[in-house]
N, C-alpha and C positions, 0 to 999 in steps of 0.2 A: 295786876293785869298781865305783867310780864310772865309770871307763874302760870297764869290761866292759859296764855298763849302757848307757853312751852308744853304744858300738859296736854292741850289740845292737839299740838303737832305730834307728840308721842303717841297719844291715843289714836290719832288718824293714821300714823304709821302702822301701829299694831293691827288696826282694823284692815288697812290695805294689805298687810303681810297675811292676815287670816283669810281674807276674800281671795287673795292669790293662791293660797294653800288650798283653800276650798275648791276653787277653780280647777287646780291640777287634780285634786281627788275626783272630781265628778265630771270632768270632761270625758267624751266618749273615747272608747279604746279605738286605736289606729285600725283601719279596715284589714283583714286578712287577705293575702294574695291568693290567687287560684291554687297555687302549689301548697300554701300553709292549710287552705281549706280542706285539700285532699288528705294531707297528713292527719288532721284533727278528725276527719270523717273515719279514717282508718282506726285511730285511736279510740274513738267513741264505740265503735263496733265492737272491738276487742275488749274495752272496759266493760261493756254490757253483757257480752256473751261468753267469754273465754272461760274454759273449764277450771283453771286453776286460779283461784281468787288471790294468791299471793303474787300472781304474775312472775313466777320463777324467782320468789323471794326478793323483790325489788319494789321501789316506790314507782309505780306505773305513771304517776302524773309527772314525776320529774324526768322520767324517760322522754315524755312528750315535750317538755319544756326544753330539754337540751337539743331536740331535734329542731324545734322551732326558732332557737336562738341563732342558728346558723342560716346564712342566706341561701334561698332556694331560687335558683335563676330560671329553671325551666322544668318540663315535665320529668325528664330523666333525672334531674337533681332530686326532685320530689320521690320518685320511685326508688333512687338509692337510699334516701333518708328513711322511707318506710321499711325497706328491706333490713336497714340496720336496726330500727326500732323492733321489728318482728324477730329478729335474730336473738335479741336479748332474752326471749321467751325460752330459747333452747328447745323448740318444738318444730322438727322439720315439716309437719303437716299443716301448721299455721303458716301461710305464705301468701305473698302477693303476686298477682298475675298482671302482666301489662295487657293492654286490649287484645293483643294477637294471641298470647298464652291463654287468655280468658276464653277466647272463641275456640281454640283448640281443645280446651278442657271439656267444653259443651259438646263439641263433635265426638269426643271420646266416649260419651255415654249414650250417644243417640244415633250415631251413623256410621260413616267411613272415615278413615285418615290414610294419609300417605307417610310411609316411614318404614322402619324396620320390624315393628311389631313387638316391643317390649313393654311390659308393666314394670315400673320401677319404683324404688323407695330409698330413702336414707336411713341407714341403719342407726337409730338413736343413741346406741352405746359407742359405735366405732365411727360415726360420722361418714362412712363411706357409702357410695352409691350402689346399691344392691338391685339385683333383678328379683322381682317377686315371681314373675312368670313370663314366658313367651307366649303370643297369642297363637292359637292353633294355625297352622298353615303359613305362618309368617316367615320372612326371610330369616328372623332370629331363631326360630324354631328349626328350621331346615339346616341352620349353620351349627346347631348343637348346643346353643346357648341355654343354660339350665337355671333354675331358681336357686338363689343364694350366690350365684356368680357375682363378683365385684366387677364394676366397670371403673377402671383406673384412669382411662384417657378416652376421649372422644375426637377424633381428628387431632391427635397429639396434644390436646388440651387437657391438663390435669383436672378431674372432675371434683377434686377437693376444693376448687376455686368457683364451683358452679353451684347454683341453686338447683332444686329438683326440676322446676319448669325450665330453666336455661338448658340443662342436660337434656330434657325431652325435646325442646325445640331444636336443638342441634342435630338429633337423631331423625328428625322429620325432614322432609324434603321432596323434591319432585320424583315421580315415578322413573326408575332407571338410573337415577344418580347414585353415586357410591359413597358409602361413610366407613371409616376404620374404627374399631373399638379395640382397646387393650383390656383383656379380660384376665381376672385374677380367680383361681379356684383352689380349695384347699387340696394340698397333697400334690399340686401340679404347678409347672412353672408358667410365668406369665404368658399369654398367648394373644396375637395380634389377629383379629378376625375382620375380613373386608366384606361388608355387605352391600347388595344391591336394593335400594328402597323399591317399595312396591305399594299398591294400593291394598290396604288391609281391610277385608270385610269382617264387619263385627256381627256375624250371624252367631247367636250364642247357643243354638241348641243343635245337638245331633242326636237322633233317636233310632233305634232298630229293635225288631223283634228277633230274639235269639232262642235257641233251645239248648238246655243245659244237657249234660251226659246223662242225666236220669229222664230226659224227655220233657222237663218243665219249660213251659214258654216263659222266657224272661225278657222283660222291657229294659233294654239298656238306654239310658240316657246321659249324654255328656253335656255339661253347662260350662261355657268357657268364661262367661262374665255376666254381670248383673246390669244390663243396659235397660233402656226404657221398655223394650219389647220382651224382655225376657220371660216375664210372668205369663203373658198371653201365648208366647210361642211354646213355652213348657206345658202349660195347661192343654193346648192343642195336641201336643205329642203325646201326653198321658191319655187323653181321650181316645186318640186314634189307636194306641197300643191296648187300651182296654177292650176295644171293638175286636181287635185281632186276637184276643184271648191271653193277654199277659196274665200269669199267675203271681209274679213277684218281680221286684225292679231293683236295679242297680243304679244309682244316681252318682255319676263321676264327677266330682268337684276338684279333682286334681289339677294344680296349676291354674286354678281360677282365682285371680287376685281380687275379685269383689267388685265394687261399683255402687249402684245406688241402694241405699238402705231400704228405702221402700220396696224395692223389688225383692230383696231378700225376705222381706216380711210377708209379701204377697205369695212368694213361692211356698215358704213354710205353711201358708193357710191351705195351699192346695193338697197337703199331706195330712193336716191335723182336723179332727172334728171339734176340739176345744183345748184350751190350755193356754198358758203364756208362752209367747214366742221370745221376747227380750224385754229386760229393763233397761231403761236409759238413765243415766245418773249425771246430773250436772253439778255445779259447785255447791248448790244448796242441798244436795242429797238426791234420793230417788226422785226424778222428775216425772216418770210415768211408765207404763208398760204397753206392749202391744199384744193383743190377744188373737187367738184363732176363734172363730165362731161357726164353722162348718157351713155346708157339709164338705167333707173331703172329697176328692175325685176318686180315690181308690183307698181301700183299707188292706190291700195286699202287702206282704212283708216287703221291707225295704233295707237295703244296705247301701251306705255311702262310702265312696273312696275319697280319700283325702291325703295330701302330702305336704311338704314343706311349702309348697307354692299356694296352698289353699289359705286365703287370707280375706279379712275384713268381712263383707256380707256374706261370703261364703262360710266363714266362721260363725256368724250369727245363725245361718239357716243349719248348719251341721250341730251346733250346740242346742238349738231348739229341739231338733228332732231326736238328738240323743237323750236330753235330759227328760223329754216327755215319753221316752220309751217307745217312740215310733220307729226308730231306725237304730241300727247298729254300725258303727264306724269301722273301717278297715284301712290300713296304710300306715302313714307317718304323723307324728305331732306336727299340727299346722303352725302357720306363720306366726301368729300372734299379735295381729293388729286389731285392738279393741277399742280405738278411739273413733268418735264421729265427728266429721266436719261438716259444717254448713257453708255454702257458697254465697257470698254477697257481690252484687254488682255495684260499682262505684259510679260517681256522678260522671267521670270522663270516659267511661266504657271499660275501664280496667276491672279486675276482680280480686276478691279476697276470700281465702279459705281459711275457716278459724275452727279449731277443735272446740266444740261446745260442750261435748258431753262424752262419756265413756258408756259401754253397754256391759251388761252382765247377762249370763244365760239364765234360764228358767230357775235353776238351782243356785243362783247368785255366784257364779263363778266368773271372776275377773280374768279374761284371758290374754290381756294385754301383755307382750313380751313373753308370755308363757304359752299360748296356744292350747289346742285341745288334744288331749291323748286319745287315739282310737281305742276301741274295744279289743281290737285284735290288731297288735303292731306287726306289720310286715314292711320291711325295708327292701329296696330294690335299686339297681342301678338305673339311670334315667333310659327311657325308652324313645324310640323315634315313633312317629305318627303311625306308621304301618303295623307296629307291635302292640299298640294299645288294644285291650280286649281280645288278645290273643293267647296261647299256651305260654308264650314268652312274658306275659304280664302276671306276674306272682299275686299282685294285689287283686286283680281282677278274679283270678282262679280262687283265692281265698274267700272272696265275696261270694262265688258260686257255690263253694263248700258250705258256707254259713247258711245260705238259702236252702240248700238241699237237706241240711240237717234239720230245718225248721218244719215242725210237724204240721203247720198249717198248710205249707206248700206240699209236703208229703201227701196230705189230703186230697189235693187238686191234680196230683199226677195220675 
């Protein structure tokens, strides 16, 4: 009987131990805080959509766990943790935007902004903050800031310690306020430039009917960025120039830093009857393509002007028209940004830009970090706005020569 009691007590103890263990295993996980939920939300989006399936050769789940293991006391702590998590991807274009930065980015592609008028990027190789292009008519352009200039300091703060969006935010501000930039340029000493912020009007199209030396009516179009209105405004400009008798076109994409992918595709369709415009490639391979389906607004000869400040959606357009034999390119090798980002709005009003794909031209050229080489390479020193499209503009003059040599144009003069 004593043995049975002892056995029962041991058995009961084991059973209790098993039940307790089972309880530990099956009890619900502790609820995540709002800050942890935001971190997890970002992690899931990147996990599902990011171009590099190796996540920069690291265990992406472990990255999340390390971030969540640390206490996150408030929104700023969560934002810092997210930035740390994204930094491990070593991709300057995949970035977190706090609510104010997210609203600013939306304005950038659709309306007006107040600042100095610079499009900027982080150089993936050097990590330095680089000018892609100044916006036409902006304080930055008037001050002579050029594509590929490096911005070392903003108001005395080294940019190596800033994210892309933090740098952009520091350059924005009320109209009439001042901001000082320290600029580095190849072959020149560092220069401090003081700029007065102003309202930047994002009107993307300049158009004019000109006459070449041979009397050919030339439609000159300058596109400064690919915002939500770019396709409609360019289509209106082409239609107007056609009615005025344009027999050939020059499309100026110099210092155009890009913008909306869809705008680049729609503008390519204005010039093409048919053909592939661009292939998008995600981590599974070719995701899809965008096609032209006509009718084109004009079949007149076309030359596109490009330079080092021609980037992103500009390169998609230039590559599509070059590969389809629709246009010849004149100028300098383009910037070389061949990555596509998607923008996600997060639950607290902040945003997340994620590199989801890269693009290839119709002939499957990958231009990221390589750029597009023009059919006719013409280098020139930077021009001020008044010199663009004049005799001082060697690239423009070379485009005119190409059009005058074209037999189709010769038949129309």
